C-alpha positions as CSV (number, residue, x, y, z in Angstrom):
1,X,17.0,50.8,37.5
2,X,19.1,53.8,38.8
3,X,22.8,54.9,38.4
4,X,24.8,57.8,39.8
5,X,25.6,60.6,37.7
6,X,28.3,63.0,38.2
7,X,26.1,65.5,36.3
8,X,23.0,65.5,38.5
9,X,25.2,65.0,41.7
10,X,22.8,62.0,42.5
11,X,21.1,58.9,41.3
12,X,19.2,59.1,38.1
13,X,16.5,56.6,36.9
14,X,16.9,55.6,33.8
15,X,13.9,54.9,31.1
16,X,11.9,52.0,31.2
17,X,13.1,48.9,29.1
18,X,13.9,48.3,26.2
19,X,15.0,52.0,25.9
20,X,17.1,52.3,24.2
21,X,20.3,52.9,25.8
22,X,23.2,54.5,24.2
23,X,26.6,54.2,26.2
24,X,29.9,56.1,25.1
25,X,33.1,55.2,26.8
26,X,36.2,57.2,26.6
27,X,39.1,54.6,25.5
28,X,42.5,55.1,25.9
29,X,45.2,57.2,23.9
30,X,47.1,54.6,22.5
31,X,50.8,55.0,22.1
32,X,52.1,52.2,24.6
33,X,50.5,49.3,26.5
34,X,47.6,50.3,28.2
35,X,47.9,50.1,31.8
36,X,46.0,47.9,34.2
37,X,43.8,51.3,34.8
38,X,42.5,51.7,31.6
39,X,40.9,48.1,32.0
40,X,38.7,49.4,34.6
41,X,36.3,51.4,32.6
42,X,36.3,48.8,29.8
43,X,35.1,46.2,32.1
44,X,32.7,47.9,33.8
45,X,31.0,49.2,30.7
46,X,31.0,45.6,29.6
47,X,29.4,44.5,32.6
48,X,26.8,47.5,32.9
49,X,25.7,46.6,29.0
50,X,25.2,43.2,30.2
51,X,23.0,43.8,33.1
52,X,21.1,46.2,31.4
53,X,20.3,43.8,28.4
54,X,19.6,41.1,30.9
55,X,17.1,43.6,32.4
56,X,15.2,43.9,28.6
57,X,17.2,46.6,27.6
58,X,18.3,47.3,24.3
59,X,22.1,48.8,24.5
60,X,24.6,50.2,22.0
61,X,28.3,50.3,23.6
62,X,30.8,52.9,22.0
63,X,34.1,52.7,23.4
64,X,36.4,55.2,21.2
65,X,40.3,54.9,20.5
66,X,42.5,58.3,20.5
67,X,44.8,57.5,17.5
68,X,45.9,61.5,17.2
69,X,47.1,63.3,19.9
70,X,50.2,65.0,21.0
71,X,51.2,62.2,23.4
72,X,51.6,59.7,20.1
73,X,53.8,62.3,18.3
74,X,55.9,62.6,21.3
75,X,56.1,59.1,21.7
76,X,57.2,58.0,18.0
77,X,58.5,61.3,16.3
78,X,58.0,61.0,12.7
79,X,56.1,57.6,13.1
80,X,53.0,58.7,15.1
81,X,50.7,56.2,12.6
82,X,52.4,53.2,12.6
83,X,52.7,53.6,16.5
84,X,49.3,54.5,17.0
85,X,48.1,51.4,14.8
86,X,50.6,49.0,17.0
87,X,49.2,50.2,20.3
88,X,45.5,50.1,18.8
89,X,46.2,46.5,18.1
90,X,47.9,45.5,21.6
91,X,44.7,47.4,23.4
92,X,42.2,45.3,21.3
93,X,44.6,41.9,22.0
94,X,44.7,42.9,25.8
95,X,41.0,43.9,26.4
96,X,39.8,40.7,24.6
97,X,41.3,38.7,26.9
98,X,38.4,39.6,29.2
99,X,36.4,37.8,27.5
100,X,33.7,40.5,27.7
101,X,32.5,40.9,23.9
102,X,30.3,43.7,24.5
103,X,31.5,46.8,22.4
104,X,29.5,47.4,19.3
105,X,31.5,50.2,17.6
106,X,35.3,50.7,18.1
107,X,35.8,54.5,16.2
108,X,39.2,55.7,15.6
109,X,39.8,59.6,15.1
110,X,41.7,59.0,12.2
111,X,38.2,57.4,10.9
112,X,35.8,60.0,11.7
113,X,37.9,63.1,10.6
114,X,34.7,64.5,8.5
115,X,32.4,64.5,11.2
116,X,34.9,66.2,13.4
117,X,35.5,69.0,11.2
118,X,32.0,69.3,10.1
119,X,31.5,69.9,14.2
120,X,34.0,72.4,14.4
121,X,32.5,74.1,11.3
122,X,29.3,74.4,13.1
123,X,30.6,75.8,16.3
124,X,32.4,78.8,14.4
125,X,29.1,79.4,12.7
126,X,27.1,80.1,15.5
127,X,30.0,82.0,17.3
128,X,31.3,79.7,19.7
129,X,34.5,79.1,18.1
130,X,37.1,81.1,16.4
131,X,40.4,80.8,14.3
132,X,43.4,82.3,14.9
133,X,46.4,81.4,12.4
134,X,45.3,77.7,11.5
135,X,44.0,77.3,15.2
136,X,40.5,77.1,16.3
137,X,39.4,77.8,19.8
138,X,36.0,77.2,21.7
139,X,34.8,80.6,23.4
140,X,34.3,79.4,27.1
141,X,33.0,82.8,28.0
142,X,30.0,82.1,25.4
143,X,28.9,79.1,27.2
144,X,27.4,80.4,30.6
145,X,27.0,76.9,32.2
146,X,30.5,76.1,32.0
147,X,31.8,74.4,34.7
148,X,28.4,72.5,35.5
149,X,29.5,69.1,35.0
150,X,33.3,69.4,37.1
151,X,31.9,72.0,39.7
152,X,35.0,74.4,38.3
153,X,34.1,78.3,38.6
154,X,34.1,79.8,35.3
155,X,36.3,82.6,36.7
156,X,38.6,80.7,38.2
157,X,39.6,78.2,35.4
158,X,43.2,78.0,34.6
159,X,44.9,78.2,31.1
160,X,44.7,74.3,29.6
161,X,46.3,75.3,26.5
162,X,48.8,78.2,26.9
163,X,48.9,80.6,23.7
164,X,49.1,84.6,23.5
165,X,47.0,84.5,20.4
166,X,43.6,83.4,22.1
167,X,40.8,86.0,23.5
168,X,40.8,84.2,26.5
169,X,43.4,82.2,28.4
170,X,40.6,79.6,29.2
171,X,39.5,78.7,25.6
172,X,40.5,75.2,24.7
173,X,41.4,73.9,21.1
174,X,39.2,72.5,18.7
175,X,41.9,72.5,15.8
176,X,45.1,72.5,15.7
177,X,47.7,73.8,13.0
178,X,50.2,71.4,11.8
179,X,53.5,71.7,13.5
180,X,57.0,70.8,11.9
181,X,57.3,67.6,13.8
182,X,54.1,66.3,13.8
183,X,53.9,63.6,10.8
184,X,50.3,63.5,10.0
185,X,47.9,66.1,9.2
186,X,44.2,66.5,7.2
187,X,43.1,69.4,5.2
188,X,40.3,71.7,6.5
189,X,39.0,75.2,5.9
190,X,41.6,76.5,8.5
191,X,44.5,75.0,6.8
192,X,46.3,71.6,7.7
193,X,46.1,70.3,11.1
194,X,44.3,67.7,13.2
195,X,41.8,67.8,16.1
196,X,42.1,68.8,19.8
197,X,41.5,65.9,21.9
198,X,37.9,67.2,23.4
199,X,36.1,67.9,20.0
200,X,37.0,64.1,19.1
201,X,34.7,62.4,21.5
202,X,32.0,64.8,21.2
203,X,32.0,64.2,17.5
204,X,32.4,60.2,17.6
205,X,29.6,59.8,20.1
206,X,27.1,62.4,17.9
207,X,27.7,60.5,15.0
208,X,27.3,57.0,16.2
209,X,24.5,57.5,19.0
210,X,23.0,60.6,17.9
211,X,22.7,64.1,19.4
212,X,21.2,62.5,22.7
213,X,22.1,59.6,24.4
214,X,21.8,58.3,28.0
215,X,25.4,57.2,29.3
216,X,28.5,58.9,29.0
217,X,31.6,56.9,30.9
218,X,34.9,57.1,31.6
219,X,37.7,57.4,34.5
220,X,37.0,60.2,37.3
221,X,40.2,62.0,36.0
222,X,38.3,63.0,32.7
223,X,35.6,64.9,34.4
224,X,37.7,68.2,34.0
225,X,38.9,69.2,31.6
226,X,37.8,66.6,29.1
227,X,34.4,65.6,29.6
228,X,33.6,69.4,30.9
229,X,34.8,70.6,27.5
230,X,33.2,67.8,25.6
231,X,29.4,68.7,27.6
232,X,30.0,72.8,26.4
233,X,30.8,72.2,22.9
234,X,28.2,69.4,22.3
235,X,25.7,71.6,23.9
236,X,27.0,74.8,22.1
237,X,26.0,72.9,19.0
238,X,22.2,72.5,20.1
239,X,22.8,69.1,21.0
240,X,21.9,67.8,24.7
241,X,24.4,65.2,24.2
242,X,24.6,62.6,27.4
243,X,22.1,62.5,29.6
244,X,24.1,60.5,32.5
245,X,27.9,60.8,33.2
246,X,29.1,57.5,34.8
247,X,32.8,58.5,36.2
248,X,34.2,55.3,37.4
249,X,36.9,55.9,40.5
250,X,40.5,55.5,40.0
251,X,42.7,52.6,40.0
252,X,45.4,53.1,42.6
253,X,49.1,51.4,42.9
254,X,48.9,50.7,46.9
255,X,47.1,53.7,47.7
256,X,48.3,56.1,44.7
257,X,46.9,56.7,41.5
258,X,48.4,54.5,39.0
259,X,49.8,56.5,35.8
260,X,52.7,56.7,33.4
261,X,53.8,60.0,34.4
262,X,54.5,58.4,38.1
263,X,56.0,55.5,36.9
264,X,53.8,52.9,39.1
265,X,52.2,51.2,36.2
266,X,51.7,47.5,35.6
267,X,50.2,47.0,31.9
268,X,47.0,45.0,31.3
269,X,49.1,42.3,29.5
270,X,51.2,41.9,32.5
271,X,48.8,41.6,35.0
272,X,46.7,38.9,32.8
273,X,49.8,36.8,32.4
274,X,50.6,36.8,36.4
275,X,47.0,36.4,37.7
276,X,44.7,35.3,35.2
277,X,41.5,36.8,33.6
278,X,39.3,35.2,36.2
279,X,41.3,36.7,39.0
280,X,41.3,40.1,37.7
281,X,37.7,40.4,36.8
282,X,36.9,38.8,40.7
283,X,39.4,42.1,41.8
284,X,37.2,44.3,39.7
285,X,34.1,43.2,41.5
286,X,35.3,43.8,44.7
287,X,35.0,47.7,44.8
288,X,31.7,49.9,44.0
289,X,32.7,51.2,40.7
290,X,32.1,54.7,41.9
291,X,35.0,54.1,44.3
292,X,39.1,54.0,44.0
293,X,40.5,50.5,44.0
294,X,43.7,49.5,45.3
295,X,46.1,47.2,43.1
296,X,48.6,45.6,45.2
297,X,50.5,42.0,45.3
298,X,47.9,41.6,48.8
299,X,44.4,42.4,47.1
300,X,45.3,40.6,43.9
301,X,46.2,37.2,46.0
302,X,43.0,38.3,48.0
303,X,41.0,38.4,44.8
304,X,42.4,35.2,43.4
305,X,41.7,33.1,47.0
306,X,38.0,34.4,46.6
307,X,38.0,32.9,43.1
308,X,39.4,30.1,44.2
309,X,37.0,29.5,46.6
310,X,34.0,30.3,44.6
311,X,35.3,28.1,41.9
312,X,35.5,24.9,44.5
313,X,32.0,25.5,45.4
314,X,31.2,23.6,42.5
315,X,33.3,20.5,43.7
316,X,30.4,19.9,46.3
317,X,27.2,18.5,45.5
318,X,24.3,20.8,44.9
319,X,21.9,21.5,47.5
320,X,19.1,22.8,45.5
321,X,17.8,25.9,43.9
322,X,15.8,27.2,46.6
323,X,19.0,27.6,49.0
324,X,20.4,31.4,49.8
325,X,19.2,34.4,49.1
326,X,16.4,35.0,46.3
327,X,17.9,36.2,42.7
328,X,15.6,39.4,43.1
329,X,18.4,40.5,46.0
330,X,20.8,40.0,43.4
331,X,18.9,42.0,40.6
332,X,18.2,44.8,43.5
333,X,21.9,45.1,44.3
334,X,22.7,45.8,40.6
335,X,19.3,47.7,39.7
336,X,20.6,50.4,42.5
337,X,23.7,51.9,41.2
338,X,25.2,48.5,40.0
339,X,26.7,47.5,43.7
340,X,28.9,44.9,42.5
341,X,30.3,44.2,45.9
342,X,27.1,43.5,47.0
343,X,26.2,41.2,44.6
344,X,29.7,39.7,45.1
345,X,28.5,39.0,48.8
346,X,25.6,37.4,47.6
347,X,27.8,35.0,45.6
348,X,29.4,33.8,48.3
349,X,25.8,33.3,50.2
350,X,25.0,31.2,47.3
351,X,28.2,29.2,47.5
352,X,27.9,28.3,51.4
353,X,24.1,27.5,50.7
354,X,25.0,24.9,47.5
355,X,23.1,26.7,45.3
356,X,24.9,26.1,42.1
357,X,22.6,27.3,39.8
358,X,22.2,31.0,40.8
359,X,25.9,31.1,41.8
360,X,26.6,30.1,38.2
361,X,24.2,32.3,36.9
362,X,25.8,35.4,38.4
363,X,29.4,34.5,37.6
364,X,28.4,34.0,34.0
365,X,27.1,37.8,33.9
366,X,30.5,38.8,34.9
367,X,32.3,36.8,32.5
368,X,33.5,34.2,35.3
369,X,33.0,30.7,34.1
370,X,32.9,27.9,36.6
371,X,34.6,24.9,35.1
372,X,32.9,22.2,37.4
373,X,35.7,19.1,38.3
374,X,34.7,15.8,39.5
375,X,37.2,14.5,42.3
376,X,39.2,11.9,40.7
377,X,37.9,8.4,42.6
378,X,41.5,7.5,43.8
379,X,41.7,10.7,45.6
380,X,38.6,10.2,47.6
381,X,39.9,6.8,48.5
382,X,43.2,8.2,49.9
383,X,41.1,10.8,51.8
384,X,38.8,8.0,53.2
385,X,41.9,6.1,54.2
386,X,43.4,9.3,56.0
387,X,40.1,9.7,58.0
388,X,40.3,6.0,59.1
389,X,44.1,6.2,59.9
390,X,43.2,9.4,62.0
391,X,40.3,7.4,63.6
392,X,42.9,5.3,64.9
393,X,45.6,7.4,66.4
394,X,47.9,6.7,63.1
395,X,49.0,10.3,62.2
396,X,51.8,9.5,60.4
397,X,49.8,7.4,58.1
398,X,47.4,10.3,57.7
399,X,50.0,12.7,56.8
400,X,51.4,10.3,54.1
401,X,47.9,10.0,52.8
402,X,47.3,13.9,53.0
403,X,50.5,14.3,51.2
404,X,49.7,12.1,48.2
405,X,46.5,13.9,48.0
406,X,48.2,17.3,47.8
407,X,51.0,16.1,45.5
408,X,47.9,15.5,42.8
409,X,47.3,19.0,43.5
410,X,44.1,18.9,45.8
411,X,43.6,19.7,49.3
412,X,41.9,18.1,52.0
413,X,39.5,20.4,54.1
414,X,38.1,18.8,57.3
415,X,34.6,19.4,58.3
416,X,32.2,18.1,61.1
417,X,31.3,14.9,60.0
418,X,33.7,14.7,57.2
419,X,36.0,15.9,54.9
420,X,36.0,18.2,51.6
421,X,38.2,18.0,48.6
422,X,39.1,21.0,46.9
423,X,41.4,21.9,44.0
424,X,44.7,24.1,45.4
425,X,45.0,27.8,44.6
């Protein structure tokens, strides 16, 4: 069982089952309805947990909610707490519609303030952080391995949070003094304030998974500065922190990264309303988790067509468990860097072979439940009458029978020696 790690820049072997395996995946900053790109790390993490469990591992999945952040203050001046609470509910509702109930812990920043403050205090005591007029910053120069995760050269790192009072422009905020336009704050040794973004995840992961755990996940856009800073401050505290860093490729809107700032977003809610959970899950299967994935009307239509094809396989008679590839080929594809496109290709081979059992097992792993449906006898009779009419050269009658079948929501597919009735997309 191996997985690519951004830190190692190579495939890394996981420990033998049962592990345990701790997984921490960065969740959204909650200030608006989450866009469909936010769903990709959530879905991939849930799928990977399912596969690890299938292979005998004991897995704990933590997926955080960032409910204290500059973006929330900007989105809802004077009402940031209410907005964060509302947007958290939206995110849980929207991701819940995928039917992948795998997250064990949903920590929120507002509920983890004591561990966050203790973490910062330790960094100050160790000389890795300093206070300036109520703000606390991490000393980047003290951590010699800074840049190891992202490949950034320490002497070329641009200033992340401009402040002339900092010792070094590269230093990043661990604690921010309360500002007049910020309506939430917490008391600390440095005065009223709230945590910086990066310290939140380090503290929540350590609190719930311990000082060292196996996998840290999130989008590729988080490698720098967020995850670089997480790694630096956690190891400066004396913790190994995450061993393996799992960064999924970005979702692009017709070739361009999807983001609120670019104005090219569609929300999880909108996409699920339009296409349905099965089509969206199938869409995510089509690209390797490390690769970018293009979201468009065309790619979603293709995903829907694939899903309908897989679902209609269960309408035809089963050919037997031994038909098509062995289950071990499916295991090999997912054990080796969780290759879902290869796994999907095997599913189509089982579909063509009529192996309902293995196809069904594979689909259920990814949250895709096929609803087997028997063809109504009256439609079979119409299709047979159409066959007879065609054999007699009465194509007008054959067309009438075909139209009646289509009006009932089915279509006739002619095959050598007969026909197949399948549900219309």
